[in-house]
C-alpha positions, 0 to 999 in steps of 0.5 A: 468545496462547493459540493460540501463533500468534507471527506473528499476535501479533507483527503485531497488536502492531505494528498496535496500536503503529502505531495508538497512535502515530498517535493521539498524533501526531494532536494530540488529534484522533482519526485518521480511517479513511483515516489508519489505512489509510495507516498499515497500507499503510505497514506492509505496504510496509515488510514487502514492502521488507524481504522483498525485501531479505532474499531478495536476501541469501538470508536466507529465515528472515528473509523468512519472518517478514516474509511472515507479518507481511504476511499478517496486516496485509493482512487489515485492508487493503481488497481490493487492485485487480488489474492490470486494475482499475488499468489501467481506472481509469487509462484512465478518469482519463486520459480525464477529465483530457484527458491527452495525454502524459508532461507530464500525468503529475502531473495523472493521478498526483494523481487516481489516487493519491487515488482508489486510495489503500489499494487499490493500490500506488503503484508499480503505479499509476505504472507503469500511468500511464507505460505508458498515457501513453507509448502514448497 
């Protein structure tokens, strides 16, 4: 507040609000770290979606607000995996479950989503799984 950094202040308030809401929804039990990370991932995804929509509508001013908030939220998330790391992990999962085509996508996605939760965007994971299953 003293630094008058409005973007960080806005973002931290949003994070605090989301975590407090998570606490009240937990029904008396404290949310786990995984629950908190999932909430932050959801917030980051909302910011990315809003930013894309604002850019599509040529509203750079509103997109900039979303971009600033996203940067603050991402500070609290685990380091995101690179495309190469996602590809290597998907290759490993496909080999471990013995997947041989698109019919096995559900099996592979289930494990991949669980293993990379919070570390990679679900759409990127799904795209990589499709790519590898179609090629294999």
